Backbone as JSON, one array per atom type, in Angstrom:
{
  "sequence": "MSVARDLLTNYQHVIDELRLVTGSKGVFDVEVDGELIYSKHRIGRHANAGEVLEKFRELLPPGTRVYGT",
  "N": [[-7.16, 8.47, 5.14], [-7.88, 5.56, 3.26], [-6.13, 3.64, 2.23], [-3.8, 4.09, 3.47], [-4.69, 3.63, 6.21], [-5.43, 0.87, 5.9], [-3.18, -0.49, 5.33], [-1.63, 0.1, 7.62], [-2.99, -0.6, 9.74], [-3.17, -3.48, 9.43], [-0.73, -4.25, 9.13], [1.36, -2.72, 10.56], [3.56, -3.81, 12.18], [5.36, -4.62, 10.28], [6.05, -2.8, 8.57], [8.28, -0.22, 7.73], [8.5, 2.22, 6.53], [6.0, 4.35, 5.21], [4.71, 5.73, 2.36], [2.62, 8.09, 0.66], [2.15, 9.26, -2.25], [1.14, 12.27, -3.78], [0.34, 14.36, -6.48], [0.23, 16.76, -9.22], [-2.16, 16.33, -11.87], [-3.52, 13.94, -11.0], [-1.68, 12.31, -9.86], [-0.98, 9.52, -7.88], [0.75, 7.58, -5.78], [1.81, 4.67, -3.94], [4.3, 3.67, -1.88], [5.76, 1.46, 0.08], [8.28, 0.66, 2.4], [10.26, 1.84, 0.49], [9.59, 0.65, -1.95], [7.54, 0.6, -4.63], [4.34, 0.09, -4.6], [1.83, 0.74, -5.68], [0.63, 2.67, -8.46], [-1.16, 5.14, -9.63], [-0.95, 6.72, -11.81], [0.63, 5.03, -13.57], [-1.03, 2.97, -13.96], [-3.38, 4.06, -14.66], [-5.69, 4.45, -13.54], [-7.86, 4.67, -10.4], [-7.17, 3.06, -7.46], [-9.23, 0.28, -6.59], [-11.18, -0.68, -3.88], [-9.45, -2.21, -1.29], [-7.34, -3.08, -3.0], [-4.73, -2.15, -3.15], [-3.89, -3.0, -0.47], [-3.77, -5.7, -1.02], [-1.87, -5.92, -3.18], [0.17, -5.44, -1.38], [0.33, -7.43, 0.33], [1.02, -9.69, -1.38], [3.46, -9.31, -1.7], [4.72, -10.08, 0.64], [6.36, -12.28, 2.9], [5.5, -15.85, 3.07], [3.15, -16.67, 5.43], [3.17, -14.39, 6.92], [2.06, -12.67, 9.5], [-1.07, -10.88, 10.33], [-1.44, -7.85, 12.19], [-1.63, -7.93, 15.52], [-2.84, -10.57, 15.84]],
  "CA": [[-7.1, 7.78, 3.72], [-8.3, 4.23, 3.63], [-4.99, 3.04, 1.94], [-2.71, 4.21, 4.66], [-5.33, 2.93, 7.31], [-5.56, -0.53, 5.72], [-1.93, -1.15, 5.38], [-1.04, 0.28, 8.94], [-3.88, -1.42, 10.69], [-2.9, -4.86, 9.45], [0.94, -4.65, 8.89], [2.31, -1.74, 11.08], [4.77, -4.53, 12.46], [6.57, -5.03, 9.48], [6.28, -1.57, 7.7], [9.13, 0.75, 8.45], [8.15, 3.38, 6.17], [5.03, 4.33, 4.3], [4.62, 7.19, 1.47], [1.59, 8.34, -0.04], [2.72, 10.38, -3.03], [0.18, 12.89, -4.61], [0.73, 15.35, -7.43], [-0.56, 17.36, -10.47], [-2.82, 15.48, -12.82], [-4.09, 12.87, -10.43], [-0.84, 11.47, -9.29], [-1.17, 8.82, -6.51], [1.48, 6.49, -5.71], [2.05, 4.14, -2.87], [5.44, 3.23, -1.57], [6.22, 0.85, 1.25], [9.76, 0.54, 2.51], [11.01, 2.15, -0.78], [9.09, -0.19, -2.96], [6.36, 1.14, -5.19], [3.31, -0.89, -4.69], [0.58, 1.09, -6.61], [0.78, 3.97, -9.21], [-2.4, 5.36, -10.49], [-0.18, 7.24, -13.15], [1.17, 3.93, -14.58], [-2.15, 2.02, -14.13], [-4.51, 4.73, -15.35], [-7.13, 4.31, -12.7], [-7.73, 4.69, -8.94], [-7.17, 1.65, -7.01], [-10.36, -0.34, -6.1], [-11.21, -0.96, -2.33], [-8.69, -3.27, -0.9], [-6.44, -3.52, -4.16], [-3.27, -1.84, -2.69], [-3.42, -4.05, 0.44], [-3.76, -7.36, -1.69], [-0.66, -6.15, -3.71], [1.29, -5.63, -0.52], [0.17, -8.95, 0.95], [1.62, -10.45, -2.41], [5.12, -9.08, -1.51], [5.1, -10.61, 2.12], [6.8, -13.73, 3.08], [4.25, -16.56, 3.43], [3.0, -16.82, 6.95], [3.19, -13.1, 7.72], [0.66, -12.62, 10.5], [-1.83, -9.59, 10.53], [-1.12, -7.28, 13.3], [-2.8, -8.28, 16.62], [-3.42, -11.82, 15.75]],
  "C": [[-7.21, 6.38, 3.92], [-7.05, 3.29, 3.24], [-4.05, 2.82, 3.04], [-3.34, 3.45, 5.85], [-5.16, 1.36, 7.16], [-4.22, -1.19, 6.03], [-1.22, -0.97, 6.88], [-1.79, -0.42, 10.04], [-3.39, -2.82, 10.55], [-1.45, -5.14, 9.5], [1.71, -3.61, 9.57], [3.65, -2.47, 11.74], [5.68, -4.78, 11.57], [6.73, -3.82, 8.42], [7.28, -0.63, 8.54], [8.75, 2.11, 8.01], [6.98, 3.49, 5.15], [4.86, 5.64, 3.57], [3.67, 6.89, 0.75], [2.06, 9.38, -0.74], [1.52, 10.95, -3.89], [0.76, 14.02, -5.41], [-0.32, 15.94, -8.46], [-0.95, 16.16, -11.35], [-3.19, 14.25, -12.13], [-3.1, 11.75, -9.86], [-1.06, 10.81, -7.99], [-0.44, 7.43, -6.54], [1.79, 6.06, -4.36], [3.19, 3.38, -2.77], [5.56, 2.64, -0.2], [7.74, 0.38, 1.24], [10.67, 0.65, 1.24], [10.43, 1.48, -2.07], [7.74, 0.34, -3.41], [5.31, 0.02, -5.33], [2.02, -0.54, -5.46], [0.88, 2.32, -7.23], [-0.41, 4.23, -10.09], [-1.9, 5.96, -11.85], [-0.04, 5.97, -14.01], [0.14, 3.11, -14.83], [-3.22, 2.81, -15.0], [-5.87, 4.99, -14.59], [-6.98, 4.48, -11.08], [-7.79, 3.33, -8.66], [-8.64, 1.09, -6.31], [-10.16, -0.7, -4.75], [-10.43, -2.15, -2.34], [-7.49, -3.79, -1.96], [-5.09, -3.22, -3.66], [-2.92, -2.78, -1.58], [-3.28, -5.32, -0.13], [-2.49, -7.2, -2.49], [0.38, -6.06, -2.77], [1.33, -6.88, 0.1], [0.94, -9.9, -0.26], [3.29, -10.45, -2.12], [5.58, -9.66, -0.25], [5.54, -12.02, 2.22], [5.46, -14.56, 3.62], [4.44, -16.56, 5.16], [2.99, -15.41, 7.73], [1.9, -12.77, 8.24], [0.27, -11.02, 10.32], [-1.62, -9.07, 12.0], [-2.07, -7.72, 14.24], [-3.24, -9.74, 16.43], [-2.45, -12.91, 16.3]]
}
């Protein structure tokens, strides 16, 4: 799944827990460390490429480095 790959490839050093929640009627929620990052049910559409990663980046403190850099 590209959302999980994007988050863990870039920020595995700051993520303690990643949950991808799927369910009936197209439910797709992304939670990182207990915080809801994206909810298809609430927004009413699938995330665009890179959208969940960008939402996660907005929550990070300034200067948080990408893993491996």
